[in-house]
N, C-alpha and C positions, 0 to 999 in steps of 0.2 A: 652812413654806416657809423655805428658807435665807435668811438676811439678807445684804444686800449688804456686802461687805468691801472694804477698800482694801489690796491687797498691795503690798509693796515700798516703802511710804512710809517714808522715813528710812533705807532700806536701800540698799546698793549693788546688790542683785540682787533679782529677783522669782522666781528659780529655786530649786527645792528639792525635798524629798521630803515627801509628804503621806500621810494616812490617810483613807480613806472608810470610815466605820464605821456599822453598823446598831446603833442604840442599844437595840433590843429584843432581838436575838439575840446581840449581841456579835461577830458576824462582821465582818471588816474586810479591806480591800484596801490595799496600800501601792503607791504609784506615784511618779513623778517628773514634773516639768514645768519648762520654762524660763519659763513664764508662769502662775503660780498662779491668778490670777483667771479666765483663759481655761479652764484645766483644770477648775476647779470648775464653771463654767458649762456646759462640755462634758459632764461627767458627768450633771448634772441634766437637761440638754436631751435627751441620748440616752435617759435613763430615761423622761422624759415622752413622747417620740416613739415609744417602743417600738422603738428602733433595733436593727438586726441587728448593729451594730458595738459592742454592749455586752456585758459579761461576763454569761453566762446565769444564773449563781447570784445575782448582784446584781440582775438584772432580775426573777428569780423572787421575791426578797425584797421588791423594790419593789412588785410586784403584790400581794403578801400584806399588807405592812405600810404601804405608802405612802411618799411622799417625805419627810414629816416625821420618819420613823424614821431617816433618815440624817444624819450630820454629817461635814463636811469639816474636817480639822485639819492645819495645816502642822506637820510634825515637825521639820524643819530647813531653814534657808535655806543655800544653798551656791552656789558658782560652777558654771556649766554643765558645765565639764570634770570636776567631781566628782560629778555626778548619779548615774551608774551605780554607782560605788563605794559611795556613801552609801546608795542604795536597796538594793543587795545586802546591805550590812551590817545594815540595819534588817529586811529580809526574813529574814535568817539569825537575827537575835536575837528577833524578835517572832512568827514563824511565822504569817503572815496566812492566813486561811481562804478568802478569795475569790481570791487570786492563783493563777494557773495555772502560770506559770513561776517556780518558787522556787529551783531549783538554779542557774540561770544567767539572771539578769535581762538583758533586751536592750532596745534602743531602735531605732526606725525612723529616727531623726534622721540625716540625711546619707546615707541609702540612695539610690543612684542606680538608677533603673529604666529599662529599655530603652523605646524609643518603642512597641514592640509591647505590652509589659506595661502601660504607661500607657494605651494605647488600650483594652485589655481591661478594665482597671479602670474606665475612663470609661463604657464600654458597660454594664458590670454595674451601676454606680451609677445610670445613666439608667433602666435597666430596673427597678431597685428603686424609684425615685421615681415612675415611671409606674404601677407596681402600687399604690403608696400612694394615688395620686390617683384611681384607678379605683373 
């Protein structure tokens, strides 16, 4: 099980680019976050819950090798404004195996959705959780 860490202690920022790596296969994912501790917890939580909002290749390896086969490593701390550029640079240099979007890294941060889209997303999420409880 991943150990608890304190991110951003003694740093001006908790944002940066990270790697989620399967220690057995060597496959890895590169991502970015404005809050490293929340992102790490989110990855592990989604795997444990078998969330549909999780990368299918990572999920398959989790089912095969277990949670202890994964490690979360911060590659670089940076200002939020530099996250996309730094993530793209590391994706280009390291060629991650789990990443789907490698040619043009994107972020959902700041995306404004219409009221209609937000309502559709809400309904879909409610249906998903109701099916999990059934």
